[in-house]
N, C-alpha and C positions, 0 to 999 in steps of 0.2 A: 623116887621109885618103882623098886629095887624089883624086876622079875621072874618069876616063875617059870625054872624050865624045868617043874617034870613034863614025862609025855602025857599029849592027847588028845583028842579029836579035833576041828572043828568044820562045821558045820560048811557044805560049797555056796558057795555065792549064787545067793540069789534065787535062794530056795527056802524053801518056810521055815525049816529048819534057822536055817540065821536073823527071817523075821521075827521067827517068835524070841531068838538069842536075846534079835535088839528091842524089843518091844519091855522081853525080862526087863532086862538089862540098865532100860531106862525109866521103870519103873523104879525098882531097887534103888534109884536113886533118887527119888521123891519129884521127878515130869512125870507129867502127866504126859498119855501116849494118843498122840491123835490123827487126823486123819489126815491133817495138810503134811504132819509127822513121815504119817504110816507114806505115804506117797513116792516122800521126796525120800527114803534109803529104799525104797524100790524103785528108782529109780536108779537110785546112787551100785547098790547090791546086783540091781538086776543086766549094767553094761559087761563084768566082766575086766576095765578097765579106770585107771583114772581120768573122772573130768568133772568140765567148771559147772562151779552153780548159772550160769548159761545155762547151757546142755540142760541141766537140772530143772531149770526152771523150761525150758521149752516141751520139754517129757512130759513136767505135772502139768500145766500149763493144756498137753494138748489132752490128759486122760481129765479130766480135774471139768475139762469141759470152757473150764475162765482162766486166766492172766492170773499166775503169778509173776509175780515182780522176787528180780533177781536176791531186790534186798531182803526177803524173805525169807529164799531157800541160806543168801548167806548167813543171817541168820541160826535158821534149824543147825543148817551145817558146820555153825562152830557151835553150840552144842551139841552131836554129833560126835567135833571131834573131841570139849573137854568131858562126857562119860562115857571116851573107848568104841561107840557104836563106828565111829569115819577115823581115815588119815589121813593129813593134807601131806601132796606130797606139795614142797615148799617151791622148786626147783624150772615147777609148772601150773603155779598157783591153782592146783588140783584138783580132788577128795578123789580118795578109793573107802568100800565100803571097809569097816575092820571085819574079818573070818569069827575074829575071836572074838565077840567083847565082854563074859568074863571072866577075859586075861590077860595081865598089866605086859607084853610086851611092848618094845621100840619096834619097830619093823626101822632094819634095811633096807633102802627102795633098787630094786635092778633098773634102770632105764634106758629102754634102747633106743641112743639117736635114728636107727632105721627105722626105723617099723612105732613107737612110739609105744609098744607096750612096757607095762610095770611086773614089776613081779616082787615079793618083797622075800625077806630071808628071816626070820625068830632066829637072833642070839644074844642072850639073857649076855652070857657070861662078856660078848665085847661092849656090850650099853654098858653092863656092869662098871667095868675099865673103863671106861671114858667118862663114866660118873665121877668116878676115886678118883682119876688124873685131873677129874676140875679139880673136886675139895683139893684135889691136895695145894690147886692155885691159888685155895683158898675162894675157889670158881664157883657157886653151890644148880647144877641144870638141873633146868625148867623136862625141856627131853631133848635127848636128840637129834634132831631131824641128821638122817646119813641115807645117802646119796651117794649109788654108783652110776655112772652115763660109760654104757659104753653098744654094746653090741649082742643081740641075746641067741641063742645059739640059733632059730630059723633063719636071723636072715647071714650067719656066719655059712650055710651053707652054699 
């Protein structure tokens, strides 16, 4: 899935514009946008940080006034990852909303070991180079999982 590196704007996390973009992207992929999926996406995108399926389950359960099982949330999060609405932070077994669901970027996550903040970079050239290097070794990359552990600017000061 080579990514496009043309400059463009992304909706803000937790915004109505991001919710609309997510709904449009899911419907365009032929998948129904349900009330539960909307609540899961709102819980995911409203935090501004990586969250576990259990965190999302608790938030959605509270909003809906009934218990939503983590297994149901996992299935929805897997669907969101497959349709580019969310990204999985492998080392944290957590998820973040994709603020550019119409774009095919491979995110590079910057994970602060001090405060837990997770930011991301979009570097299409780096991701494409990694795919090319893998292909040169006879390996077909499904999706790069790029995570850098370190200390964010706020924690350095």
